[in-house]
C-alpha positions, 0 to 999 in steps of 0.5 A: 500500500502506498503511504503517500498522502493523497494530496502529496502524490506527485503525478506527472504534469503532462504540460511539462513532459508531453507524455499525454500528448496534450498541453491541457493535462492528463487525458486518462482517469486514474485507476484506483483500488479500494479494498472492502473487508466485510467482517460480519452482517452487523451494520457498519462492521466493515473496513476500507483500505486504499491510498485514497484515505487521508486518515488511516482507519477512516472510511472516507476516500479523498479524490484528489486527481491533479488534473486527471479526468476522474477516477476508474475505481475498483472496489474489491470485496473481501467477504470475511463472513464466509456467507457468499456476499458479493456485488449484485450482478446482471440487471441489478449491477446498477444497485451495487453503488448509489451516491449523492452529494452531501445530503445528511446521510447515505443514499438508501434507495435506487436512483442516486447517481450524483457522483459515480456514473451509473452507466460505467458500473461493471461487476467482475470476478464472480461479484467480488469486484465493482468497477465504476467511474467517478468523474470528479467534475469541475467545479469540485463537488466536495463531500459526498455519501455513497452506499455499497450494496452487497448481497448473498441472494442475487439482489433480493436483499442488500447489506448496505455499506456506507462509507463517505468520500470527498471530490476535492478538485475537479479536473483542473490542475491546481 
């Protein structure tokens, strides 16, 4: 795991190096991994590990992209319960994650797509990996809430996991 704080990362500045072929900044979203450990079926009994965390042990992810056009996020579920939890697949894959700009709590029903892009949702590895895009638009959205939904019955019921996030700087270089 990378111990460099999110805001202290030193991505290549393509305006100086020309590596992206653009003078306006990087063209590709950052690919990031987020490990989600489900410890039990007790609400809130999960942990998240990613270099997007600015405070160890926090569930908040800080999206500071230094000019990249967003993030391709891979949430990797580790079901420590042994009960067969995974992200909903097929027609229910869009229920794997709901998101909204800070509104007093995590989204609890379908249709909340203010941060992560619904049409980018892909479930792989038998339901253990959720891939989704966070475009981190400009101007910055700031704090947001999202719900990861896991299921052991194909999506008939969900166990909601409710971490938080912060879209800090949009797509412009600071």
